[in-house]
N, C-alpha and C positions, 0 to 999 in steps of 0.2 A: 385886513390881514386874512380874516376868515374867507372873504370873497376871493382873494387872490389864491389862497390855498385850494379852494374849491375849483377855481379855473385851472390851476396847475394840475390838480388831480384829474379833472375831466380831460385835459389835453393829454395827460399820460395814458389814460384809458383809451382815448381815441387813437393815440399813436400806437399803443400796443395792439389794439384791435385792428388798426390799419395794417400793421406788420403781419398779423396773423392772416388777415384777408388777402393781403398781397402775396404772402408766402403760399397760401393755399392756391391762389390764382396762378402763381408761378409754377407750383407743383402740378396743378391740373394741366397747365399749358405744356409742361414737360411731358406729362403722361400722354397728352393728346398727340404731341409731336412723335413720341416713341410708339404710339399705338400700332401703326402699320408694321413697324419693324419688330415689335414685340410679338405681334400676332403671327408674322411669318416665322420668327424664331421658335416660338412655342409649338407651332405646327410641325416644323422640321424636327425639333428635338423630341417631341412626343412620338413622332413616327419612328425615330430610331430607337427610342427607349422601348416602345411596344414590340419592336422586332427582337430586342434583347430579352424582354419579358415573355416573348412567345414560347420559350421553353417551359414556362410555368403554366401553360394552358392545360397541362395534364395529358397531352396526347403524344408526347415524345420525351417525357422526363426520365432522368436517370439519377441514381444516387450521387454520381460524380458531379452533377450539375450544382451542387451546393446544399442539397438537403433542404431542411426547413427554413434556414436563413434565406436561401434563394427565393423560395416561394412567398415568404413574407415580403421581401423586396419587390418581387414581381407583382404581388397584389397591390402594393402601394402605388406602383406605376399605373396599373389599370384603373385604380380609383381616381387618381389625378387626371388620367385621360378622360374618364367619364365627366368629371367636373369641368374640364376645359371645353369639351364638346358641348355640354349643356350651356355653358356660358356663351360660346360663340353662336349657338343656335338661337338662344333667347334674345341676343342683341342684334342679330343679323337683319331681321325684317324691320326692326325699329330704327336702326342706324343707317341702313342702306337706302338710298333714293334711286328710283328707276332712272336708267340712263337716258330714256327718251322723254323725261319730264322737262318742261320749259325751264329756262335759266333762272327765272325769278323764283320758281318753286324749289329748285335745287338750293338757292341761296337761303330761302326761308327755312328749308329743311335743316340746313347747317346750324342755323340759329336756334331752332326749336329743339334740336337733339343734342345741344351742348351738354346739359347735365348727364344725359345718357352716355355720351362719349367720355365724359370725365370718369364716370363709374366704371365703364369698360376698361379705360386706360389703367385705373388703379387695380382692378382685378387681374388684368394681364400681367402687371408688374409683380403682383403677389404670386401668380402662377409661375413666373420666371424664377423667382426666389425659391419656390418649392421644388421646381425642376432641378435647379442647381444643387439643392440639398440632397435630392435623390441621387444625382450623379455622384456626389461625394460619398454617400452611403454605399453606393455600388463599389467604389474604389476601396473603401475601408473594410467593409464587412462581408462582401460577397466575393467568393473566389471566381477566377476566370472560368467561363463555360465555353463549350464548343460552338455555341450559337444555336439559333432557333431551328434552322433547317439542316443541321449537320446530322450525320448518321449516328445512331445509337452506339454506345460503347460495346454492346454485345449483340452479335448477329444471331438470328434464329436459324440460319441456314444449316447448322450442324445438329440441331435438335431432332431427335427421333421422336416423333409424335406418338406412335403406337408400336409397342413391342410385338414381334412376330407371333409370340405365343398368346397374344391377346386380341388377335384379329377377329372382328365381328362384322358380318354383312359384306365381306369382301368377294363372295362368290359371284354375284350378279355383275358388279362393276368389272371384275376380272374377265368374265365372259364377254361383256360388251366391248372391253378394250381389245381383246383378242380378235373379235369380229372386225373391229375397225382396222386392225393390223393385217387383215386378210389371213388370219391364222386360226380360222374357225375349227379346222380339223383337229387342232390340238386340244380342243375342249373335251374330247372323248377320252383322252389319254389317262386322266387320273384314275378312272375306273379300271383300265387295263393294268396300270401300274400297281393298283391295289391287289388285283388278282395275281399279278406276278409275284407279289410278296408271299403268297401262299404256294404258288407253283413257279419255282425259279426258272424252269425251262421256258416260260413265256417271255422272259426278259429279252431274249434274242428276237422274238416276234415283235415286241414293242419297239426295239431299236430299228428294225427293218421297216416297220410302218412309218416311223418318224422320218427316216431317210427318204422313203417314197413320197411322203408329203412335201419334204424340202425340195426334192428334185422336180416334183410336179409343179412347183410354183414358178411363175415367170420371173426373170431377173428384172427387178424394178426397185425403185425407191419409194417407200411409203412412210410419210411423216404424220404422226398423230399427236395432238396436243391434249393434255389433261389440265383443265383449268378449274380453279375454285379458290375460295378464301383460305388463308393459312390455317393449318390444323384440321382440314377436312379429310386428309388422308391421301393426298396426291402422291407423295413420296412413297407411302406404304403400298399403295396400289401398284405403282411402277415397279417397286422392288419385288412384289409378289410375282409379277410377270417376268422380270429380269432373272430372278433366281430359280424359276421353275425348271425342273429337270429337262422338260421338252425343249425349252429355249436354249439351254446349255448344249444339248446334243445337236440341235438344228443349226445353231449359229456358232461356228468356230471362233469368230472374232466378236468379243463383247467388250463394251466399255461403259463405265458410269462416271460422268463428270458433273460436279456441282458448280453450276455457272456462277453462283453468288460468291464463291470463294476464289474465283480467278479474276485477277486484276484487269486483264485485257483479253482480246481475242487470240493473240499469239499463245498465251499460257494455256488457254483452253484447248487449242489445236495440238499443242505439244503433248498435253495430257492424253488426248485421243491417240496420237501416234504411239505413245509408250504402251498404252493399254491394249491397242490393236496389235502390238509387236510388229510394226512396219519397219522397213529398212530405214536407217538414219540417213540424213542428207547433210551432215556437217553440223557445226555449232548452231543450236537452235536460237541462241540469243542474237545471232546476226541475221536471221532469216525473217522476212516480212510475213505477215499473215497470209498474203496472197500466194507466196511461194509455198508455205506450209500447206495451204488448202489445195494447191495444184498437185503437190506431192501425194497427199492422201488420195486425191481423186485418181491419180495414175495408178497407185498401188492397188486400189480396190477394183479396177477394171479387169482384173484377171478372173472374174466370176466369183469372187469371194462372197460368202454370206456373213453379214455382220449385223449386230444388234447394239444400238447406242441409246443411252438414256442421258438427256441433258436436264438436270434437275434445277428447279427454281430459276428459270430464265427471266430476267427483267431488263433485257437490253433493248437498244433502239433497233428499228427495222433494218437499217443499213448494215449493222453489225451482224444481225442474223443472216442476211444475204451473204455476207462474207463467210460465215460458218457453213451455210448450206451449199455453197459452191464447192466444198471439199468432197461432196458425195455425188457420184455419178448417177444420173437419172436412169441410165440403161447400162447393161453389162455386168451388174452386180445386184445381188438380192439383199437389199438393206431395209432395216426397219429402225425408225428413230421415234422415241417417245420424248416429248418435251413437256415438262411440268412448269406451270406458271400460274401466278395469281392474276394476271392481267389479260383480259379478254381480247384486246386488240392484238397482243403478241400471239395469243393462241390461234387466232384466225390467220395471221400473217405467216406463221410457221407451218400450218397444216397443209397437206397435199391438196385437199379440197375443203369446202365449207363443212361437209358432213364428217370430216375427220377430226372433230373436236369432241372430246368426252368431258361433259360438265359434271364435276363431282357433286354428288348430292349428299345431304346429311343422312345419318343413320335413321332408319325407321324406329318406331317406339320399341318394338320387340328387341331389336339388336342393341339399341341404346340401353335398355334395361339390363340386358345380359352383361354388356361390357361394364356397366357401373357396378353391378352386384359382384362380379368376379374380382373387380379391383378392391372393393371394400372387404369382402369376405374371403379373400385369398383363393379364388378359383371356384367358389360355390356360387350358384345362381339362385339359391333359395333365401328367402327372408320372411320375417314374421309379418303379420297383418299390420302391426303398429308401424313397422319400418316401411311397409308398402305405401302407407298414407303420405309419409314425408317424401318418399321416393318420387311420387307423382309430381310433386312441386319441382323437384330437381329436373325431371325429364321435360317438364314444360319450359323451364328456364333455359336449358341447354340446347333445345331445338335440334337434338341429334348431332351436336358438334363434338366429335370424339375427343379432341384436345381438352375441352372444358369438362367433359364427363370424367376423364381420368384424373384431372387435377382436383376437381371437387370431391371425387371419390377418395383421394388421399387425405383431403381435409376432413371429411367425415370419419374416415378410418382412424385418424389420429386423435379424434375428439375424446374417445374413451375406448376401453377394451372391447366392449360389446355395444357398438353404436345403436342408437334408437331413432325412431322416426322424428323425434323432436330435434335431433342433431341435423337431420336433413333440412328440416324447416328453418332452423336457425341459420344454416349456411345460405339458404335462399334469401331470407330476410336481410342478411348482412352481406349480400354478394358484392355490392358496390364497394363497401368498406374493405372487404377481403382483397379486392383488386387494387387498392391504393397502398403503395409501398410506404407512404408516410405514416400509415397506421399499423400495418402488418406485413409480414413476409410470406403470407399464404399465397397460393395460386401464382407462384413466381413464373412458371412456364406460360400460362395463359396470358398473364400481364405482359410478359416480354414479347409474345407474339403480337398482341394488340398494338403495343408501342411501336414495334418494327413495321407494322402495316401502315402507320402514319408517318413513316420516314419517306418523304417525297424527294429524296436525293438532291437536296439543294435547289429544288425548282422555285422560281420566283413567285409562283402562285401557291406555294405550300401553305403559307399562313391562312390564305383565304379558303383553301380546301378544308383546312381544319375547322375554321369558323363555320363553314357551310355544313359540315357534318355534325357539329355541335348543335346548331339550330335545327337541323333535320331530325336529330335524335329526340329533342324535347318536343318537337312538333308531332312526331310519331306517338309519343307517350299520351298525348292529349287530343289528337285529332285524327280524322281519316287522312291517310297519307297520300293524297294526290299531289304529285310533285310540282305540277304547274301552278297550283295554288300556293305552294311553298315559295315559289320564286318571287311572288309579289311581296311576301313577308321579308324575304331576304333583302330585297331592294329597299324596303322601308326601314329595315334594321341598319341600313347604311352600307350594305355590301355592294360590290360593283355590278355593272350591267353584264358582266361575264358570268353571273351566277349560274346560268343554265349550263354553260360549258363546264363549270366546276362540278355541278351535280352529275353530269354525264361522265366526268372523269372518275368520280367516286363509284359510280356503277361499273365502269370499266375495270376498276381495281377490286371489285367484289366487296367493298366496304358496305355498300347498300346493294340490295338485290330487288328484282321485280317481285311484286306481291301477287300471289294468286296464280293465274294460268300461264303467263308469258315468261316462262323460265329460260327459254333459249333464244329469245328475241331481243333485239336492241330497242324495240318500240314498246313502251309500257306507260301506264297512266298512274299507277300507284307503286310505292316503294316500301321496303321493309328493312329494318336493321335487326340483327339477331339480338335476343334478350340479354345475353351475357355482355355483348358489346354495348348494348343500349344502357345497361346498368352501370357499366364502366364510365360511360360518358356522362350520364346523369349525375353520378356521384362526383365526378370531376367538376362539373359545372356548379353543383350546389356547394361543394366544399370551397370553391374559389370565388363564390359570390357572383358567378356568371348568371345564375338563376336563383329564384326563391320559390320553394314549393310549400303550399299550404293545403292540407287535405283534412277535412273533418275537424277543423279547429286545431290541428296539429302542425307545427312547423317542422317539416322534414329537412333537417340540416345536414345529415350525413357527417355529423361531428363538427361542423363549422360553428363558430361563434355567431349568434343571431343578432349582434348589435351593429352589423354593417348596414350601410344604406342599401335599400332595395332598388334594383335596376330592372330586372325582368321578373315579373310576378306571374305565377301559375296557380290558379285557385280552383279547387275542385271539392266536391262533397258539400257537407253542411257546415259552413263556417259562420258563427253567430256574429262575431265582431271583427271584421276584416281589418279595420283601421288600427285596432289594438294589436293585432298580430303582426302588422308590418311597421309599427311605430314603437320600437322599444324605448325605454326611458332615456337611454344614453344617446338616442338619435332622433329626438322629437323634431329637431330642425329639418330633418330629411322627410321621414314618413312617406306618404304617397307622392309628395312633390318630386321625388327623385326617380319615380318609376317611369321607364321609357317604353316598356312593353308589358301589356296586360292581357292574359288569356284566361277566360273563365270557362270551365268545362264541367258538365254534369253537376251544376250547382243547384242544390235544393234548399238552401237556406232562405230565411225571410229577408235578410239584409244583403244588399249588393255593395260593391265598392262605391265610395263617394267619388264619382267620376270627376266632379269639379275640382277635387284636390290634386288630381294627377296632372299638374300643369305642364310637365315636360313629356307627356305621353306622345309616342310616335306610332305605336302599333296597338290597336284594340281589337281583340278577337273574342266575341261573345256568341259564337255560333250555337244555335239551338238552346240558348238560355232564355226560357220563356218568362223570366222575371224582368227582362229588359223591355221597357215600355216607352211610350212617347215622351213621358216626363223625364226619363233618363236621357233620351236623345237630345232634349233641350240643353241638358248640362254638358253632354258630349260635344255639342256644337261650340262650346267655349274653349275647347282644347286646340289652341292655335297651331301647335306643331304636329298635329296628327297627320300621318301619311297613309296609314292603312286602317280601314274601318270595315270589319266584317259583322254585319247584323243579320246574317242568314239564319232563318228559322226562328227569329225572335218574335215578340208581340208588338213590334213597332208597326204602326199603321200609316204614318204620315212622314214626309220629309220636310221639315220646316225651312223657311227662307233663311233662318239663322245659320243653316249649313254653309252659307256663302262665306262665313267667317273662317272656314277651314281652308285657308289659302295654300297650305302645303299638301293637301290631300291628293294622293295619287290613285288609290283604289278604294272604291265603295261597292260593297256587296250587300244587296238587300233581297236576294232570292229567297223563295219559300216562306215569305211572310204572309201568304194567303190573301193578300190584297193587291190591287193594282194601285200603285203609288203615283200621285201627281208630282211630276218633276219640276221644281222651281227653275225659272230661267237663270237665276243667280248661280245655281249649282252647275248648270250646263256650261257656263262660261268661266268656271274656275280654271285658272291658268295652268295649274299643276296636275289637274285631274286627267288621268290616262285611261283608266279602266272602270267602267260602270256596268254593274250586273243587277238585274232585277226585272220586274214587269212594270214599266213606267208609262204613265200617260204623259204625252208631250204637253208643254205649256200651251194653253189656248192662244195666247198672244202670238205664238210663232206662226199659226195658221192664218192669222188675221192680217198679216202684213204682206206687202208686195215686194217685187224686186227692187233693190237699191235702198230699202229701208235701213235706217241706222242700226236697228236691232240685228239685222242679218249681217251687217258689216262688223258688228260687235262679235257675233258668232265666228265670223271668218278670221278676225284678228286675235281674239282672246282664247278661244277654245283650242286645246291641244289633244282632245279626246281621240284615242286610238281604238278602244273597244267599247261598243255600245250594244249590250246584249241583255235586254233589248227594250224596244218600245212597242206600244200597241196602236194599231190603226183603228182607233175607236172614235169615229166621227171627227177626227182632227186630221187635216191635210198638211200639217206642218212638217211631215217627214221629208217632203221634197226639198224644203229649206235646209233641213238637217243634212241631207245627203249632198246637197250642192255647196253649202256654206262651210261645213267642217271638213276641210280638205285633208286633215290628218287621219280621218277614220280609216281603219283597216279591217276591223271585224264588226259585223252588224248582224243582229238577230231581230226579226219582226214577227209579231203575232197579229192575227186578223182582228181580234176583238169581236164586237157585235155588229159592226158596220158591214153591210153587204159589199162584196168585192167589186161589183159592177159600178158602185158609186165612187170608187177610188180611181178616178180617171187618170190621175197623174202618177200612179204608182209605177207603171212600166217605164215611162220616160225618165223618172228619177233614177231608177235602177240602171237604165241604159247609159246614163252619163258616167256611172262609176264602173262600167265595163271596160273603158278605154285604157290601153296601155299607158303607164306613166301616171295615171290618175285613178287607177282601179283599186277596188277593195281587194283584200287578201282572202277574206272569208265572208260568205253570205249564208245566213240561215233563215229560212222562211217556214213558219209553223202556222198552218191554216186549219188544223184539225181535219174535219170532214169536208171543208169547203174546197172549191175548185181552184186549181192553180193555172187555169187556162190562159190567164193574161201573160204567162211566160212565153207563149207562142208568138207574141208580138215583138219580143226582144230579138235583136240581131247580133250576130257574131262579127268578128271574133271576140271571145270573152277572155279577159286577162286574169280573172279570178283564179286563185289556187285551190279553194275549197268551196263546195256548194252542198248545203244540206236542205232538203225539201221534205216537208210533211204536209200532205194534202192530195186531193184527187187530181190525176193527170189523164186527159183523154189520149195523149200520146207524148212521146219524149219531145221536149222543146227543140226547135230547129237549131238554135244557137249552140247546142251541145256539139254539133258536127260541123259547124261553120268556122273552122280555124281556131277553135278554143283549145286551150292547153291546161285546163285545170287538172290537179293531181289527186284530189280527194273528192269523192261523190258519195253522198248518203241519201237514199230514197226511202221514205217511210209511208206506208198506207196509200200508195199511189193508185192501186187498183189495176195496174198494168199486168199484162200476161207475160209469160216467159218469152214468147216470141217477140213481143215488143221490147223487152229488156235486153234480149240477146244482141240488139243493135249496139249496145254499149261496148261490145268487143272492138269496135272500130276506133275507140278513143285511144290514140297512140301514146299519150303522156300520163294516163291514169295510173296512180300508184296504189290507191286504196279505194275499195268499193264496198259499201254496206247496203244490203237490200233487206228491209224489214217489211215483209208483206204477209198478209193473212187472208187475202181474197181467195175464193174458190177457183177463180180463173188462173191464179198463179200456182196454187198448190196442185191443181189437177193437170198442169201443163208439162211440157218437156223443155228443158234448157239445154241447148246444143252448144258446146264449146268447140269451136272449129279450130283447125290447125293455124297457129299464128295469132289467134284471137287473144285479146287482152295482152298484147305484146310486152307492155312494161309493168303490168300489175304485180304488186308484191304482196298485198294482203287482200283477201276476199272474205267477207263476212256475210253469211246468209242467216237471217233470223225469221223463223216461220214455224207454225205449229207442226207442219209436216213438210219435209223436203219434196219438191217436185222431182220428176224423173230428170236425171242429169247425165248427159252423154258427153264424156270428155274424150276428144280425139287426141291421137298422138301429135305432140307439138303444140297443143293448146297451153296457154298461160306459161310461156317459157321462163318467165322471171319470178313466178309466184313462190314466196317463201312461207307464207302462213295461210292456212285454210281454216276458217272458223265456222262451224256448223252448229248454230244455236237453235236446235230443234229437238223435240222429244223423240221424233221418228226420223232417222236418217237413212232409211232403206232405199230412198230414191237415188242415192249415189253409190254405185258398186264399189267395194273396197279396192278392187283391182284397178280402178281408174287412177289411183295416185301414182301408178308406175309411169303414166304419161306426163306427170308434172315433175320435171327433172330436178329442179332446184328446191323442191319442197323441204322445209326444215321442221315444221310443226303442224299438227292438226289438233284443233280444239273442239271437244264435244261436251255435251251436257252430262251431268251425273245421272240424269234420268234415263239415259241410253242403257239398255239392258247389258248385263255382263257378257253375254255371249257375243253380242255385236261388238262390244269394246275389245274383246279378245281377238276377234277377226281383224280389226283395225291394227291392233298391236302386232299381230303376226305378219300382216301385209307390210307394215312399216319396216320390219326387220329385213324384208326382201328388197326394199328400196335402197339404192346406192347411198343415199344420204342418211338413211335410218332416221326419218323424222320422228320427233317426240310426239306422243299422243297425250295431250294435256286434257285435264278434266275441269270444267267450270261448273259452278253451281247453277242449276236451272232456274229460270225466271219464276216458275211456280213455287219452287222450294224457297227461294229468297223472299217472296211475298208472304209465304206462310210463316216463316221465321220472324219476319217483321211484325206480322199481326200478333204472333205469340208474345 
């Protein structure tokens, strides 16, 4: 009996166990079958949910969007999206088999990855359940919203930024605008009018002089654009000109239309007809814009003088063309001012390229006066204590009038007699004051910023916002070179159109060129204003887009610090990083959830435990001297890493373990003060696109011959596009690199210690990559003081777009002039004379030329710019201790826009020479150029029809001195 009972019990256990096993197997099988469908569903659903949650990114929020409830829900969506993405990334490489693998390997892969696919199926099923719960929460708790890209509920078009009685610094911009309008004669009238107030009999003289000025002007149309970020004073400046007594007397017909308040072109033209008091043509509602435009054009051809301001234009080019057709080019004396925030619209609307007035921020003196008069009701005096806090506000506002007035009201309302501490408190909490979830302060500034991120329903609007969010945090911790930012954007998962998005942000004035290139579309570094920067940093930190830790302090901007860390920015002295980012409630996350890590200005003894950052995609430790080879060994285990910046660290070697980084796209090891041997395994990483540093080529590359399997591996596996660069130091493997890696587009080469005459195959290797269809885009050769004579053996035509040469040249290479079409040329320390270099004028496709020369033969020579020479050149940069004599003939450089004279002594170029450069828009000179010479250049620029900007750059000697200090 006992035996039978035992057998029965055993059978029952086996049956129950079998049922469980079979149930699990069936469940796993169902999960595997649904895996692909669940994966597709969760991707689509999360994409739609993220669009809905996009309103909660903080860049276009409104109270009507649901308030705190909405943002809690949006944060839940984003957290789930992070988890889903991490899950898919972590399983992708392990579950997916290469399509070109043999059939038996694919079958074996299916068997070995069965447990993984089971786990993935179960996780996706749970994600699907959570997504459905979020959808239900959206229906029950969150009110309907206008959507992520819809227009804000309140428009800033009707906001008056600066009251007329509080104008500061308006004199010079008004003078410049009148000059652009060809109304320079009116600038003397204020003094006459002031005298007329004392002697009333002079009023008749004033009116007569104005009429003479008006009658002496040719009948023509002049359109001038005023462009700049919202709140800089574009409308205020246009209004100061529009309402001036001289304009009123000179132009009988005047009209002011706000483009942003008109629904269409017809309404805008109807408004102009009414304000100009033109004859009606029947019911306007039945007339097309073309008929209205033709009617205005006909009425104005009677010789009428008219003045029109179109404020806040944000229309498409074809709509502007419809508006512009209403105004005759001849037969009427017309002036039109167009204010806009968008640079491309400003250029399109203006009569010529020079008819664009770029609004500048207030200088420190005018900013100080404006702020004090607002705080102290008209007085510009303050105590020493207040002056200390005021300095912080002036630094934060960057001369932005709108922010100055708004913050002044905040300080004024803090107490009856504001103190310096109130100013400092406003600065320290600026980001919080700009967040309506915490306060109602700075309402006008906040609304202007939010409106600036309204991209009118554009499909790319969400990506533009993400781009500026990442650009803002990158500016806070890094040198703001935008091309380096692009690599990070791609690694962060942004699209390949990131460059276009960045340029669009520049076009809209949300970011601006940093330093010298204020009026040019070409720039290397960018800048975001401090107020706008604080707004975005606060938004990102509060919504867990980023986590900031500085000097052992978690800068949360009021956010709860128990959320999983996704993007970590570490600076200052932090003793225990792991404790800071691993709160008790989220120990399961900790460093394992970090996807982006930036360490800046870190002087602590302990670094992040890189091995714990399992999901890391971006690692930026530039100039962090605590990072050594032992840290790199741990970094090489981060399988999902896409972007690795080790620039300026103490890393001395690149281990073979780096071959584990199968997803790596960018590796930067510049400025490590050593020449690093490059493992072959790294060179053939399939995802690696950009490689920066001074690398020694793998010795085995130079030891193999044509057809070797190693070279075939290079040809089939490597996708490298940028290799900047490698050293020709006793290794002839560069010819294999150049011939085998067909994807190469940008290459930089150093000479090393090997004599050039020993590198017999250098020229033939380069020659192969000159050919159209297989050519490099950019080639940089840096041979120091060695000769580049081997270049004379190369034959054209050269299909390269950019060439940079540093080294001695006996003469210009023949291939330069043999059918080559490169657009950029930089020559450094060549030892060539001005006469030799003047032959470059024959390069018909050259857009940018930089000459960095210090030889006596160059400085003591004469550079003759002949008529028609440098026919396509847009930028010319000459860097030398002293400019040589420069003779610019009329008609020389007909397309030149920018002239950069990086020299302490620029007397070699007469200031009058710029009158021969018709399209010139800017001249850049060093700060070391004496004030008298600078004044001559500024005066001469005012005589030029384009009125080019005279920009000042920090001289090389000054920069080096500051660096040493």
